[in-house]
Structure formats: C-alpha cells, structure tokens
N, C-alpha and C positions, 0 to 999 in steps of 0.2 A: 638201697640203704637209706636210713633216716638222715635227714639233712642236719647233722650235728656239726660242731665246730671243725673237727678234723676233716670230715667229708667236704664241707664248704671250702676249706682252705685248699685241699687237694684239687678240687674242681677248678677253683679260681686260678691258682698258681701253677699247678702241674699241667692240667689239661689245656686251659685257655692261654696262659702266658708262657708255657714251656719252661718253667723253672725246674731245677734239679731237685732230687730228694734231699740232698744235703742242705740246700737253701731253705727248703720247707722245714726241715728239722730245726735249723737255726731260728727261723721265724717263730715256730711254735714254742721253742725254748725261751726266747727273749720276751715275746709278747704275752704268752699265756703260762709260762713256767711249766710247760709240758715236755717231758723227755720221752720221745718216741723212737723206737728201734726202726732202722731202715727197712727191715723185712716186714714189719707190721704195716708200715706206710705203703709198701709195694702191694701187699695183700689187700689193703683198703682201696688202692687205685684199681686193682683188678675187679673189685666188687662194685665200682661206680657204675 
C-alpha cells in the first residue's frame, strides 16, 4: 500500500505499539477528524 496517513498510523500504533483498533479509531477521529469503520481498518491492516 501507499504510505498514506491511515497506513502510517496503523503501522505505527497497531503493528509496532500494539494498540487496539478502537484506540486507533479514536486517535484518527480526534486528531484528523476521520471517521473510519473498524472493518475498513482491519482490511487495511491485512494489506500492510
């Protein structure tokens, strides 16, 4: 995948730091005003 904002966030927080998808959803919503579905984020993680 291209290194976009969501991919970088997932790589940093989900893969490297072991945070949950719920925490990542909250982070994206608060910092970037992005509302992402849990299933979409899990699909993005599988494509990393």
